Structure formats: structure tokens, C-alpha cells
C-alpha positions as CSV (number, residue, x, y, z in Angstrom):
1,R,-37.5,1.8,84.1
2,D,-37.1,2.1,80.3
3,P,-40.3,3.6,78.9
4,R,-39.9,1.6,75.7
5,E,-40.6,-1.6,77.8
6,I,-44.0,-0.3,78.8
7,H,-47.1,-1.7,77.1
8,R,-45.5,-4.2,74.8
9,S,-48.8,-5.9,74.1
10,P,-50.1,-5.0,70.7
11,A,-53.2,-2.8,70.4
12,P,-56.3,-4.9,69.8
13,R,-57.5,-4.9,66.2
14,Q,-61.1,-4.0,65.4
15,P,-62.8,-6.2,62.8
16,R,-63.6,-4.3,59.6
17,T,-66.1,-5.1,56.9
18,V,-65.2,-4.0,53.5
19,C,-67.7,-4.4,50.6
20,P,-66.5,-6.3,47.5
21,A,-66.6,-3.2,45.3
22,R,-64.5,-1.2,47.6
23,R,-62.0,-4.0,48.0
24,K,-61.8,-4.3,44.2
25,M,-61.2,-0.5,43.9
26,R,-58.4,-0.7,46.4
27,R,-56.7,-3.5,44.7
28,L,-56.9,-1.8,41.3
29,W,-55.5,1.4,42.7
30,F,-52.7,-0.5,44.5
31,L,-51.7,-2.3,41.2
32,F,-52.0,0.9,39.2
33,S,-49.9,2.8,41.8
34,L,-47.2,0.0,41.7
35,L,-47.1,0.3,37.9
36,L,-46.6,4.1,38.0
37,R,-43.9,3.6,40.7
38,F,-41.8,1.3,38.5
39,I,-42.2,3.1,35.2
40,G,-41.9,6.6,36.7
41,A,-44.7,8.1,34.7
42,A,-46.9,9.5,37.5
43,D,-47.8,13.0,36.6
44,D,-50.9,12.8,38.7
45,W,-49.4,11.6,42.0
46,P,-51.6,11.0,45.1
47,Q,-52.1,14.0,47.4
48,F,-54.2,14.9,50.4
49,G,-57.3,16.9,49.9
50,P,-58.9,19.1,48.9
51,F,-59.7,20.0,52.5
52,I,-62.8,22.0,53.4
53,R,-62.8,24.4,56.4
54,M,-65.6,23.8,58.9
55,E,-66.5,27.5,58.8
56,H,-69.4,27.3,61.3
57,E,-67.4,25.4,63.9
58,N,-64.1,27.2,63.5
59,P,-62.1,28.0,65.5
60,V,-62.5,24.8,67.4
61,L,-60.2,25.9,70.3
62,E,-59.5,29.3,71.7
63,P,-57.6,30.8,74.7
64,R,-59.2,30.6,78.2
65,R,-58.7,32.8,81.2
66,D,-60.6,30.5,83.6
67,T,-58.1,27.6,83.6
68,T,-55.2,27.9,86.1
69,F,-52.2,25.7,86.9
70,L,-49.8,25.7,89.8
71,C,-46.5,26.3,87.9
72,P,-43.6,24.5,89.6
73,M,-41.2,27.1,88.2
74,H,-43.0,30.2,89.3
75,G,-44.3,28.6,92.5
76,R,-47.7,30.1,92.0
77,S,-50.9,29.7,90.0
78,I,-50.7,30.7,86.3
79,R,-53.4,31.2,83.7
80,W,-51.5,28.9,81.4
81,E,-53.6,29.2,78.3
82,E,-54.7,32.8,78.6
83,K,-52.8,34.3,75.7
84,D,-52.8,32.0,72.7
85,V,-53.5,28.3,71.7
86,F,-52.1,27.0,68.4
87,N,-50.1,24.4,66.5
88,P,-51.8,21.1,67.7
89,S,-51.0,17.5,67.1
90,A,-53.9,15.0,66.9
91,V,-54.3,11.3,67.6
92,V,-57.3,9.0,67.5
93,K,-57.5,6.9,70.6
94,D,-60.5,4.9,71.8
95,G,-62.5,6.2,68.9
96,K,-62.0,9.8,69.9
97,V,-59.8,12.6,68.6
98,H,-57.2,13.7,71.2
99,L,-55.8,17.1,70.4
100,I,-52.4,18.0,72.1
101,Y,-51.9,21.7,71.6
102,R,-49.5,24.5,72.5
103,A,-50.8,27.1,74.9
104,E,-49.1,30.4,76.0
105,D,-49.4,32.5,79.1
106,T,-48.8,36.2,79.4
107,V,-46.2,36.2,82.2
108,G,-43.2,34.3,80.7
109,N,-40.4,35.9,78.9
110,L,-39.9,35.2,75.1
111,A,-43.5,36.1,74.3
112,G,-45.0,33.9,77.0
113,T,-44.1,30.4,78.3
114,S,-45.6,27.6,76.2
115,R,-47.1,24.4,77.8
116,L,-49.0,21.5,76.2
117,G,-52.7,20.9,76.8
118,L,-55.1,18.1,75.9
119,A,-58.6,18.3,74.6
120,V,-60.7,15.2,73.6
121,S,-63.6,15.1,71.1
122,Q,-66.0,12.4,69.9
123,D,-66.6,14.0,66.6
124,G,-63.2,15.8,66.1
125,V,-64.9,19.2,66.2
126,E,-66.4,19.9,69.7
127,F,-63.5,19.9,72.2
128,D,-64.5,22.2,75.0
129,A,-66.3,19.5,77.0
130,G,-63.2,17.3,76.9
131,R,-60.7,19.9,77.6
132,R,-58.4,19.3,80.6
133,P,-58.0,22.2,83.0
134,E,-54.2,21.7,83.4
135,P,-51.4,21.1,81.0
136,I,-50.1,17.6,80.5
137,L,-46.5,18.6,79.7
138,F,-44.7,21.7,81.0
139,P,-41.4,23.2,82.2
140,D,-40.4,21.6,85.5
141,H,-37.4,20.9,87.7
142,D,-36.4,17.9,85.6
143,V,-33.9,16.8,83.0
144,N,-35.0,19.5,80.6
145,E,-35.3,22.4,83.0
146,A,-32.3,24.3,81.5
147,I,-33.6,24.2,77.9
148,E,-37.3,24.6,78.5
149,W,-37.3,27.7,80.8
150,Q,-38.7,30.3,80.2
151,G,-39.7,29.6,76.6
152,G,-41.3,26.3,77.3
153,L,-42.6,23.4,75.1
154,E,-43.7,24.1,71.6
155,D,-45.3,22.5,68.5
156,P,-46.0,18.8,69.5
157,R,-46.3,16.0,67.0
158,V,-47.5,12.7,68.3
159,V,-47.7,9.2,66.7
160,Q,-48.5,5.8,68.0
161,T,-45.8,3.1,68.4
162,E,-46.0,-0.6,67.4
163,E,-46.4,-1.5,71.1
164,G,-49.5,0.8,71.5
165,G,-47.7,3.6,73.3
166,Y,-47.0,7.1,72.0
167,V,-44.0,9.1,71.0
168,M,-44.0,12.9,70.8
169,T,-41.5,15.3,69.1
170,Y,-41.6,18.8,70.4
171,T,-39.5,21.9,70.5
172,S,-38.0,23.1,73.8
173,Y,-37.1,26.8,73.8
174,D,-34.9,28.9,76.0
175,G,-33.8,31.3,73.2
176,T,-32.6,28.4,71.2
177,A,-35.0,25.8,69.7
178,R,-34.1,22.1,70.3
179,L,-36.0,19.2,69.0
180,C,-36.9,16.9,71.9
181,I,-38.6,13.5,72.5
182,A,-41.1,12.4,75.1
183,T,-43.0,9.1,75.4
184,S,-46.3,8.1,77.0
185,P,-48.4,4.9,77.5
186,D,-51.7,6.9,77.6
187,L,-51.3,10.5,76.3
188,L,-51.5,11.7,80.0
189,S,-48.3,10.7,81.7
190,W,-45.2,11.6,79.8
191,T,-41.5,10.9,80.2
192,K,-39.1,13.4,78.8
193,H,-36.0,12.0,77.0
194,G,-34.2,15.3,76.2
195,P,-33.0,16.4,72.8
196,A,-33.5,14.0,69.9
197,F,-29.9,14.4,68.7
198,K,-28.2,14.5,72.1
199,N,-26.1,11.3,71.4
200,A,-25.5,11.9,67.7
201,F,-22.0,12.5,66.5
202,G,-20.6,12.9,70.0
203,G,-23.4,15.3,71.1
204,E,-22.5,17.9,68.5
205,F,-26.2,18.6,67.7
206,G,-27.3,18.6,71.3
207,R,-27.2,22.3,71.7
208,A,-27.8,23.4,68.1
209,W,-30.9,25.0,66.7
210,T,-33.2,22.1,65.8
211,K,-37.0,21.8,65.7
212,S,-40.2,20.4,64.2
213,G,-39.9,16.6,63.9
214,A,-42.5,14.7,61.8
215,I,-42.1,10.9,62.0
216,V,-42.9,8.6,59.1
217,C,-46.0,6.4,59.7
218,R,-48.4,4.0,58.1
219,L,-52.2,4.1,58.6
220,V,-53.5,1.2,60.7
221,G,-57.2,1.5,61.2
222,S,-57.5,5.0,62.5
223,A,-54.0,5.2,64.0
224,L,-50.8,6.6,62.4
225,V,-48.2,4.1,63.6
226,A,-44.4,4.8,63.4
227,T,-43.0,2.4,60.8
228,K,-39.5,1.3,59.9
229,L,-38.3,1.7,56.4
230,N,-35.2,-0.3,55.4
231,G,-34.6,-1.2,59.1
232,K,-34.9,2.3,60.5
233,Y,-37.5,4.8,61.7
234,W,-37.4,8.0,59.8
235,M,-38.2,11.6,60.7
236,Y,-38.3,14.9,58.8
237,W,-37.2,17.9,60.7
238,G,-35.8,21.5,60.5
239,E,-36.6,25.1,59.8
240,N,-35.5,26.9,56.7
241,N,-34.7,23.6,55.0
242,V,-36.3,20.2,55.7
243,H,-33.7,17.6,56.8
244,A,-34.0,13.9,57.7
245,A,-33.0,11.7,60.6
246,A,-33.0,8.0,61.4
247,S,-33.5,6.0,64.6
248,D,-33.5,2.5,65.9
249,D,-35.8,3.2,68.9
250,L,-37.7,6.5,68.3
251,I,-35.9,8.2,71.1
252,N,-32.3,8.5,69.9
253,W,-32.0,10.1,66.5
254,E,-29.1,10.8,64.1
255,P,-29.3,13.4,61.4
256,I,-28.6,12.4,57.8
257,L,-25.5,14.4,56.7
258,E,-24.4,15.6,53.4
259,D,-22.0,13.3,51.5
260,H,-19.2,15.7,52.1
261,P,-20.3,17.7,55.2
262,G,-18.5,20.9,56.0
263,G,-19.0,24.5,56.8
264,I,-21.2,25.7,59.7
265,Y,-24.8,24.5,60.5
266,R,-26.8,27.1,62.5
267,G,-30.4,25.8,62.0
268,R,-31.5,29.1,60.8
269,P,-29.4,31.8,59.1
270,D,-29.8,34.4,61.8
271,H,-29.0,32.1,64.8
272,Q,-25.6,32.6,66.3
273,D,-25.5,30.4,69.3
274,A,-24.1,26.8,69.4
275,P,-23.2,26.4,65.7
276,V,-22.2,22.9,64.5
277,H,-18.9,22.9,62.6
278,G,-18.1,20.5,59.9
279,L,-21.4,18.4,60.1
280,A,-23.9,19.7,57.6
281,P,-27.3,17.9,57.7
282,F,-28.5,16.9,54.2
283,A,-31.2,19.2,52.9
284,V,-34.0,17.0,51.6
285,F,-35.7,20.1,50.1
286,G,-35.7,23.8,50.7
287,P,-37.2,27.2,49.7
288,R,-37.9,28.0,46.1
289,R,-37.4,31.5,44.6
290,G,-40.6,33.1,43.3
291,S,-42.8,30.5,45.1
292,F,-45.2,30.4,48.1
293,D,-42.3,28.6,49.9
294,S,-39.7,31.1,48.9
295,D,-38.4,32.0,52.5
296,L,-38.5,28.7,54.4
297,V,-39.9,25.3,54.6
298,E,-40.8,23.4,57.8
299,P,-42.4,20.0,58.6
300,G,-46.1,19.6,59.0
301,P,-48.0,16.6,60.4
302,P,-46.5,13.1,60.5
303,A,-45.6,11.7,57.0
304,V,-47.8,8.9,55.7
305,I,-46.6,5.9,53.7
306,T,-48.5,5.1,50.5
307,P,-47.7,2.4,47.9
308,V,-45.9,4.9,45.7
309,G,-44.0,6.9,48.3
310,I,-44.1,8.9,51.5
311,L,-46.7,11.6,51.4
312,F,-45.7,14.6,53.4
313,I,-47.4,17.9,54.2
314,Y,-45.1,20.8,54.9
315,N,-45.4,24.3,56.1
316,S,-43.8,27.2,54.3
317,K,-43.3,31.0,54.5
318,N,-43.5,33.4,51.6
319,K,-40.4,35.7,51.4
320,W,-40.6,39.2,53.0
321,C,-38.3,41.8,51.4
322,D,-37.0,44.4,53.7
323,Y,-36.4,46.8,50.9
324,G,-40.1,46.9,49.9
325,R,-43.1,48.6,51.5
326,N,-44.9,46.2,53.8
327,G,-42.4,43.5,52.7
328,K,-43.3,43.6,49.1
329,C,-40.7,42.0,46.8
330,E,-40.2,43.6,43.4
331,R,-37.5,41.3,41.9
332,G,-39.4,38.0,41.6
333,E,-38.2,36.7,44.9
334,N,-41.6,35.5,46.2
335,D,-45.2,34.6,45.3
336,A,-46.8,37.9,44.5
337,T,-50.3,36.5,44.8
338,I,-50.1,36.1,48.5
339,P,-48.9,38.6,51.1
340,P,-45.2,38.6,52.1
341,G,-44.6,36.6,55.2
342,T,-47.6,34.3,54.7
343,Y,-47.4,30.8,56.1
344,S,-49.2,28.3,53.8
345,A,-48.7,24.6,53.0
346,G,-47.5,22.3,50.3
347,Q,-47.0,18.6,49.8
348,V,-44.2,16.4,48.7
349,L,-43.9,12.7,47.8
350,L,-40.6,11.0,48.8
351,S,-39.1,7.7,47.9
352,L,-39.8,4.6,50.0
353,E,-36.3,3.2,49.0
354,D,-34.5,6.4,49.8
355,P,-36.6,8.7,52.1
356,T,-34.3,11.6,51.4
357,R,-35.2,11.7,47.7
358,V,-38.1,13.9,46.5
359,L,-40.2,12.4,43.8
360,H,-42.8,15.1,43.4
361,R,-43.6,18.5,44.9
362,T,-46.6,20.8,44.6
363,D,-46.1,23.9,42.5
364,H,-48.7,25.9,44.5
365,S,-49.9,25.9,48.1
366,F,-52.9,23.8,48.7
367,F,-53.9,25.5,52.0
368,K,-53.4,29.2,52.8
369,P,-54.9,31.9,55.0
370,E,-58.4,32.9,53.9
371,M,-60.5,33.5,57.0
372,Q,-60.2,36.5,59.2
373,Y,-59.0,34.4,62.2
374,E,-56.2,33.1,60.0
375,K,-55.2,36.6,58.8
376,T,-55.2,38.4,62.2
377,G,-53.7,37.4,65.5
378,Q,-50.3,37.1,67.3
379,V,-48.7,36.6,63.8
380,A,-50.6,37.7,60.8
381,N,-51.4,35.4,57.8
382,V,-50.6,32.1,59.3
383,C,-52.0,28.6,58.7
384,F,-49.6,26.2,60.4
385,L,-50.5,22.6,59.8
386,E,-49.5,20.0,62.5
387,G,-52.4,17.6,63.2
388,L,-53.7,15.0,60.8
389,V,-56.0,12.0,61.6
390,Y,-58.3,9.6,59.9
391,H,-61.5,9.6,61.9
392,R,-64.9,8.1,61.1
393,G,-64.0,7.7,57.4
394,E,-62.6,11.2,56.9
395,W,-59.2,12.8,57.1
396,L,-59.2,15.8,59.5
397,L,-56.5,18.4,59.3
398,Y,-55.8,20.6,62.4
399,Y,-53.8,23.8,62.3
400,G,-52.8,26.9,64.2
401,T,-54.3,30.2,62.9
402,A,-52.2,33.3,63.2
403,D,-50.4,31.7,66.2
404,S,-53.6,32.5,68.2
405,K,-56.3,29.8,67.8
406,I,-56.9,26.3,66.4
407,A,-59.1,25.3,63.5
408,V,-60.0,22.2,61.5
409,A,-60.6,21.2,57.9
410,K,-61.8,18.0,56.6
411,W,-61.4,15.9,53.4
412,P,-64.9,14.4,53.0
413,D,-64.2,11.9,50.3
414,P,-65.2,8.3,51.0
415,T,-62.7,7.1,48.4
416,A,-59.8,9.1,49.9
417,N,-57.9,6.0,51.1
418,V,-58.4,4.4,47.7
419,R,-56.9,7.4,46.0
420,L,-54.0,7.5,48.4
421,G,-53.5,3.7,48.4
422,T,-53.1,3.7,52.2
423,E,-53.6,0.1,53.1
424,E,-53.0,-1.7,56.4
425,H,-49.6,-3.4,56.6
426,Q,-49.7,-6.4,59.0
427,D,-45.9,-6.4,59.6
428,G,-44.1,-3.5,61.4
429,E,-41.5,-2.8,58.8
430,L,-41.4,-2.1,55.1
């Protein structure tokens, strides 16, 4: 049965009461945003944050040795989240935050096999009581066996569909990273659909290095719902450069190509397997010399539609120079104010009419490693942002710390959605 036909009934809408003053502020911001959009004079464009770390509660999720799982590939019990937990997605369902996270064991090749776990929280901070003892998605003898073993499933990003179900992008890894799709009616049972680009351009991208898919959404209540723009769903993806892809059904995706594609696409410069010849994905944006994002850029949480554009958080890496001591660059290649190799985050605003066109981009990182658990771990100096939810009137940002633990930061501004202009759209397409 086609999983897209499951749960076609729309999700029930909760009644909301909005005070007149708040409603007036929203309308004024919306009109002002539209004016800026048409005259193109928006120097102060809407951005997420500032986010404040919850220092006394962080990390909110850490590895565990007491949870085991009968691995169908090994045929024996495995401590599946013993080594590291990191890079989570987050979804609000039934008034609770559901955190879907990457967990690594210590027995798999390729630095441990990754599986996806689930933890649930009422307040978005305390997850241990709602943490499931077994993974919800893992390598198995299924359609993806060849591309998920032994590396596993990495870096999930989950959004809600118009029908009330869920779609996940994740990276399968067997030495080559491949962007894959899975769907679920309830966040517990999942159907794997294989690589996102398996049917695009005669399957040319099916074996190529692809990863990190962030789907464009709108905020509906507390849910981020995948939304069509100009008749298509959109997704940002890639590592090194950020690319774009479009879809009719959220399962089969087609990369947006350069106007005159040519050359060889490898996904990342050092990857030699399964190159794509003559089909170059369009680079929406890429690294910048001398900046915090001088080495690579990579998608963060799902992108959010606002009246003035698509607001998108992205991850980045500061360039490491092999010629310098401890990676230090001496020729202006990177941002000298943060350590070489640091993963920090920026934001971009993209056009609603053309989602491949960047309107604005931050000059400085808005979130970077500061705490000890962000600076030391499996990979030093990493804040990797993947989960973003609106819960109980606040935006919560979930991220992996040093590829080892999970932390949360919040934007405690009651006027946040007024500033962003994120309004409910009754229809399913813009």
C-alpha cells in the first residue's frame, strides 16, 4: 500500500485566542514586511534568535550503556546508543516535543553504526523519562540494506505533511552518503523509500554522494508543515555547497541543475566513488573566503516560510589549513576569531518566487561552540543545528555537540512570530 494514502484526514485544528493588540501587531508587521519585500529596501531582515542555551539542563540527551537492541544484521544484542548521540530532529506532536536523534554503537565499522532513536518530552527539556529503549529506524534486511550497512542511518530531519503524517530525510552511509526518504503515520512505524534522487535524470544521482535534506515548511500552530511553492515542494540539501531540489510528492525528488550543466559532480571534493558526469546541481550558496563558513555549508533544520521569504538556518565549517600549525590559516582564508575546523551556524533568506535565489545572508555566525561539551568530544568544536520547533510560545533549537551529545537553546521572545511574520496559511500551497 502506498504510504502517501495513509491518514488522509486533516489534523484537527486547536482553537486559538489572540488578543486584539497582538492581532494588530501581526497585521502591522505583515503589511510592513510586504512593503519591504516589494521595494527591496530591507536592511534589517527577519532572523531567528537570539537563542539562549539552557545551561543548567544541557546536555539534554547523552549516550547510554543500559539500552540494548537485537540487531537483525549482527544477529545479537547491541548497545546501540553507547558511544554517541547527536544531530537530532524535533517535531511537536500531541503537545509534546518528539526528538528523533542519531545514536552510534561501538562495534560497527566506519566509526560505529548509526541508528535513529526517539525521546519525548512535555517541556522540550526533560527527555529521559520519555526515551524509548530501542531504535525506531535502523539497518535491516530491507530495500536499503546495501546502502545502510555498516554505516547506518544519520542526521534525520522530520516535518509534518498536509495529511497529518510525517516525512523524514536522512543520510544512509556505507562509505558513500546518500540522501534518503522515509514516511510515517505516527513517528514510530516507518517506511523506507530509498534514495531521494533514485528516479531523477535516469537514476544518475542514485549512487552519488548526497546528504542533509531540509524541506521548506510553514508554521501551522506548533507544527512545521511541508508546503508547496509554485506547485512544488522544495528542499535544500548538500554538503560543501547547498543545493535545491523539487518534488510533487515529498518522496521522489529532482535536483535543480545549473543552466548549462557540465563537468563532474562528486558531492564533496575528496569523494571519488560514483561521480555524476554532465549534470551539475545548482549551488544556491556556498563557502565564503575569510568567513566562519569558509570551508563548507550544509543544511540545518527545516526552512520556514515568512511573508518576506524562506528563512533558513544552515551549518558551516571554518576552513582548516594543512600548512599551518593546528590548522591555522595565515593568508586570510578563514575566520581567525574562531578555531580552524569549527562548526557554527548562519542564516539566509531566500525568495518565495524563486527558492534558489538568496536575498540576504548573515555576515557572522549566530551560534557557535562556547560550552565545554561543545568544544570536546568525538569531533571538537561542533554545534550542528538540526531540530527546530515552536512549543509553548517559544522557539526551541536542538543541536549536536561535538558529535557526542544533544543540547537545546531557546528564543524566549513572546513577539518572535510577530517579528518573523510567521502566520497560519489556511491553504496548502503558496
